[in-house]
N, C-alpha and C positions, 0 to 999 in steps of 0.2 A: 857305737854309731853316733855320728854327729848330725844334727839337724840343721840344714841351711835355712836361713831366713829368706822369705820371698824377696826377690829383687824388685825394686820400684820405690815409690815414696815410702820412707821409713825403713827401707831395706838397705842393702849394702851397695847399691849402684842403680843405674837407670833400668827401667823396665825394658825387657828385650823387645817388646812390641813397639815401644817408643823409639828404640834404636833402629828397628827395621823401617818404621815410617820415616825417620830422619834420613836414613840412607836412601830411601826412594825419593825424598825431596831433593837431596843432593844430586842424585842420578838424573832426575828430570831437569833440574836447573842447569846442570852442566851440559846435558845434551842440547839444551836450547841456547847454550852459550851465554847464559845470564850470570852476572856476578852476584855474590851474596848481598852486596850493597844495593844493587838494582832491585833484587827481589824484596829486600827489606823496605826500600822506598815504596814499592808497589803495594805493600800490605801494611805500611805504617810501623815498621820496626827498624831497629838498628841492625847492621850486619852482624854484630855480636850476638843479638838475639836469634838471628837466622842460624848462626854457627851452633848455638846451644840446641836448637831444634834438630839440626842435622846430626849432632852427636847423640841425640836422645836424652841430653841432660835436662831439657825442658819438655814437658808434655804438651802436645799440640791439641788445643781445644777444638770442638766441632766447628765453631764459626771460623777459626783460623784455618782449619783444614779445608773448609769450603773456599776461603780466600786463596789459599795456596793452589788448589785445583783450578780455580778460575784463572789466576795469573800464569800458572804453568801450563795452561791449556790442556788439561787432562781430566779424567774422571776421578772421583774420590776413591773408587775401588783400586786405582793404580797404586796407591800408597800401601795397600795390603796384599797386592799380588806377590807371588813368589815367596810368601812367608812360610818358612818350614814349620812343620808341626812342633818341633822342639822349641821354637820361639813362642808359639801360641800357648803351649802348656806351662811355660814359665812365667806367664803373666800372673801377678799376685792374686787376681780374681779367680784364676783357675787352680791355684795352689791351696786356697783356703780349705781346711777340712781334711787334707791328705795327711795320713799318719807319717809317711816318709816323703821327704822332699827329693826331687830328682837332683842329680849331680848338676853343678853350675854349667850352664850352656856357654860354650866358647864358639862363637861364630867363625866358620872358615872364611878366610878372605874371599870375597866375591870379586872375580876379575872384572865383572861388568860394573862394579861400583868404583873401580879405580879411575882416577882422573885421566891417566894415560889412555885407557881403553875408550873412554867417552870422547876424548879429543881425537883419537884415531878414527872413530866412527864418524864424527862430525866432518873431519877433513876428507874422509873417503867419499862421503855424499856430496861434498862440494866439487868433486870431479864430475864435470858435466858430460864428458864423452863416455858412453856406456862401454865402448870397447876398451878404453884405457882402464876404466874401473874393473872390468872383467879380467884384464891382464894382470892388474895389480893384485886382485883377489887370488888368482891362480898362482902368481909368484909367491905370495904370502903363504899359501897352503904348501907349496913345494919347499919353501925354506923351513917351515915348521916340521914337515915330514923328514927333511934332511937332518934337522936338529935332533929329532926323536931317534933317528938311526944312529947318530953319533953317540948318543948317551945310552942306546940300547933299550929304549922304551917303546912299548906298543903304541903306534900312532892313533889307535882307536880309543885310548884312555882319555 
């Protein structure tokens, strides 16, 4: 049996909680249509520092998290929402004292964190006519269902 070192500072990669918070920063920033550069300027950072936060390479301090929430017009809790239990238990603070370390967590790609998804949502809500929006929504669902039929997948998955 091999023992995994806890991930995080001094470990072999970024803390999974830091990665989750960074993904949520990126998600909110993208939904607002804000560039990394503009976010950095608003909180006194370079866009490279924002990139490091979004990757989870740099840990976000409490004061910086407060600034991010203010600039991104959201509550601090937003950054921790939708965090899976597997992420929380892999935080080094949670791992201390455990005889066996859990297997390394490999996050499944979250389609809501993809730039394409976020840009699609933003574009969708820029359509002012509710009837056009509804027709686009129904068309998209129909195309997805047809695609599922072609590959033989259950559309409820």
